[in-house]
C-alpha positions in Angstrom: 27.6 4.9 -17.0 24.1 4.3 -15.9 21.8 7.2 -15.3 21.6 6.5 -11.5 25.4 6.7 -11.2 25.5 9.9 -13.3 22.8 11.4 -11.1 24.8 10.6 -7.8 28.1 11.8 -9.3 26.5 15.1 -10.3 26.0 15.9 -6.6 28.9 14.1 -4.9 30.7 17.0 -3.3 32.1 15.9 0.0 32.2 12.2 -0.9 35.3 10.3 0.1 37.4 9.0 -2.8 39.2 5.7 -2.6 41.3 3.4 -4.8 40.8 -0.3 -4.2 43.9 -0.1 -1.9 43.6 3.3 0.0 41.8 6.5 0.5 42.8 9.3 -1.9 40.8 12.3 -0.7 37.5 14.2 -0.8 35.5 15.5 -3.8 35.7 19.2 -3.8 33.9 20.0 -7.0 32.1 18.3 -9.9 33.0 19.5 -13.3 30.1 19.3 -15.7 30.2 18.7 -19.5 27.0 20.6 -20.4 23.9 18.5 -20.6 25.9 15.2 -20.7 26.4 15.5 -16.9 29.6 15.2 -14.9 32.9 15.0 -16.8 35.5 15.1 -14.0 35.8 15.4 -10.2 38.2 17.8 -8.5 39.5 15.9 -5.5 41.4 17.3 -2.5 44.2 14.9 -1.7 47.4 14.6 0.2 48.1 14.6 3.9 46.8 18.1 4.5 44.5 18.3 1.5 46.9 20.5 -0.3 46.8 18.7 -3.7 44.0 18.9 -6.2 43.5 15.9 -8.5 41.3 16.0 -11.5 39.6 12.6 -11.9 37.8 11.9 -15.2 34.4 10.2 -14.4 35.3 7.2 -16.6 37.8 6.2 -14.0 35.0 5.7 -11.4 34.3 2.1 -10.6 31.7 2.4 -7.9 29.6 5.1 -6.2 27.8 4.7 -2.9 25.4 7.5 -2.0 24.6 5.9 1.3 28.2 5.7 2.3 29.2 8.9 0.5 32.0 7.1 -1.1 33.5 6.8 -4.6 35.9 4.0 -5.6 38.2 4.5 -8.6 39.2 1.7 -11.0 42.5 -0.1 -10.2 45.3 2.0 -11.8 42.9 4.9 -12.4 44.3 7.6 -14.6 44.4 10.9 -12.8 44.9 14.1 -14.7 47.6 15.0 -12.1 48.0 17.1 -9.0 47.1 20.7 -9.1 48.5 23.1 -6.4 
């Protein structure tokens, strides 16, 4: 991942998260891996935002700071819902 993308991901709370087909949710928290930068994103998902998904940053396909939007890779592996 290039340094510019890593920099934007490090401060992407509130960004919308999408797959190529649909909106998933909103970034609630960025989980850091020490000095390496972001390791995963905690995403609020579900109709009422009641699910928490952990998304490893290697599943991110595209980040747009201007649109405040993250697009995940097709078939992105999510660590699973967390209540």
